[in-house]
ZAMARGU-4260 file (C-alpha; in steps of 0.2 Angstrom, whole numbers, plus 5000, padded with zeros to 4 digits):
<rodrens>
0) 5005/4670/5130 | 5003/4675/5111 | 5018/4675/5100 | 5016/4694/5100 | 5019/4695/5119
5) 5034/4683/5120 | 5051/4689/5127 | 5056/4699/5143 | 5045/4714/5147 | 5054/4730/5152
10) 5049/4747/5156 | 5062/4761/5155 | 5062/4779/5158 | 5065/4790/5143 | 5080/4802/5142
15) 5079/4818/5132 | 5089/4809/5118 | 5075/4796/5117 | 5060/4807/5115 | 5060/4802/5096
20) 5056/4785/5102 | 5041/4791/5111 | 5035/4801/5096 | 5038/4786/5084 | 5027/4775/5096
25) 5014/4789/5096 | 5013/4790/5077 | 5009/4771/5077 | 4999/4768/5092 | 4990/4785/5095
30) 4985/4786/5076 | 4977/4769/5076 | 4969/4771/5093 | 4961/4788/5088 | 4957/4784/5070
35) 4938/4785/5074 | 4939/4801/5083 | 4951/4811/5072 | 4948/4813/5053 | 4962/4805/5043
40) 4966/4822/5035 | 4969/4829/5052 | 4979/4815/5060 | 4997/4819/5056 | 4995/4837/5061
45) 4986/4832/5077 | 5000/4819/5082 | 5014/4832/5077 | 5006/4845/5088 | 5003/4833/5103
50) 5020/4825/5102 | 5030/4840/5097 | 5048/4836/5101 | 5053/4854/5106 | 5038/4855/5118
55) 5041/4837/5125 | 5059/4842/5129 | 5055/4858/5137 | 5041/4849/5147 | 5054/4836/5153
60) 5068/4849/5157 | 5058/4863/5164 | 5042/4855/5171 | 5047/4838/5177 | 5038/4828/5164
65) 5043/4810/5163 | 5040/4797/5149 | 5041/4778/5150 | 5043/4765/5136 | 5037/4747/5138
70) 5047/4734/5128 | 5044/4716/5124 | 5060/4708/5119 | 5069/4722/5109 | 5052/4729/5103
75) 5045/4745/5109 | 5026/4742/5112 | 5019/4755/5123 | 5022/4772/5132 | 5016/4783/5146
80) 5019/4801/5149 | 5016/4809/5166 | 5020/4824/5178 | 5018/4829/5196 | 5005/4842/5201
85) 5007/4845/5219 | 5006/4827/5227 | 4997/4820/5212 | 5004/4810/5197 | 4995/4815/5181
90) 4996/4802/5167 | 4992/4811/5151 | 4996/4797/5139 | 4995/4779/5142 | 4996/4768/5126
95) 5000/4750/5122 | 4999/4742/5105 | 4984/4732/5102 | 4993/4715/5100 | 5002/4718/5117
100) 4987/4722/5127 | 4981/4711/5141 | 4999/4706/5147 | 5001/4719/5161 | 5011/4732/5151
105) 4998/4746/5155 | 5000/4742/5173 | 5019/4741/5172 | 5019/4758/5164 | 5007/4766/5177
110) 5018/4758/5191 | 5034/4766/5182 | 5026/4783/5183 | 5021/4780/5202 | 5038/4774/5206
115) 5046/4789/5197 | 5035/4801/5207 | 5037/4791/5223 | 5031/4805/5235 | 5014/4806/5226
120) 4998/4802/5236 | 4987/4799/5222 | 4987/4797/5203 | 4975/4802/5189 | 4973/4796/5171
125) 4964/4806/5158 | 4954/4794/5147 | 4942/4798/5133 | 4924/4795/5139 | 4920/4784/5123
130) 4936/4773/5125 | 4927/4758/5133 | 4943/4748/5133 | 4954/4761/5142 | 4940/4765/5154
135) 4938/4746/5158 | 4957/4745/5160 | 4957/4759/5173 | 4943/4752/5183 | 4951/4735/5184
140) 4967/4744/5189 | 4959/4752/5204 | 4954/4769/5197 | 4937/4777/5199 | 4929/4790/5188
145) 4932/4806/5198 | 4924/4818/5185 | 4921/4822/5167 | 4930/4836/5158 | 4928/4844/5141
150) 4942/4848/5130 | 4945/4855/5113 | 4959/4851/5101 | 4957/4861/5084 | 4940/4857/5077
155) 4937/4843/5089 | 4928/4843/5106 | 4930/4828/5118 | 4923/4823/5134 | 4936/4814/5145
160) 4935/4805/5162 | 4948/4810/5175 | 4951/4793/5182 | 4958/4793/5200 | 4966/4781/5212
165) 4973/4784/5230 | 4991/4778/5233 | 4993/4782/5251 | 4976/4778/5260 | 4981/4790/5275
170) 4979/4805/5264 | 4962/4801/5256 | 4955/4818/5250 | 4942/4821/5236 | 4950/4821/5219
175) 4950/4838/5210
</rodrens>
């Protein structure tokens, strides 16, 4: 294990009072991760919109969204955001700092979301089509590409994969 990934690994559910922690991680990780797809001049506004604290609080309180933070030692190094749609867990954000990738933190965050929504039959993760590392992570973690979707954010158009995995084999149906 590299010196970056030493220490006990923990994943915790985030309370409403800790949403700032998710936003701070997003400002670091999301910004670095998307620096090739979002122009630097647009980055702060984009992150501020995607991780608006009032919206995140409303999503948690009124729509059942959940956020999780991965820690190594006492350092926050990754996060995931998820919600339930019917019997499906939808993970909308899954990010781990580059220096801490490859140590099972992404899988631990996915597991935390699955455990939180224990009644779910399947899980999907939305992944930018051009993000080979994230697509590979999902494939290694048992997900398959279910379909492509187009999305727009401001002046930016993206193509994302909906990556799908069944959790309960007796309920195998086509991913929507």
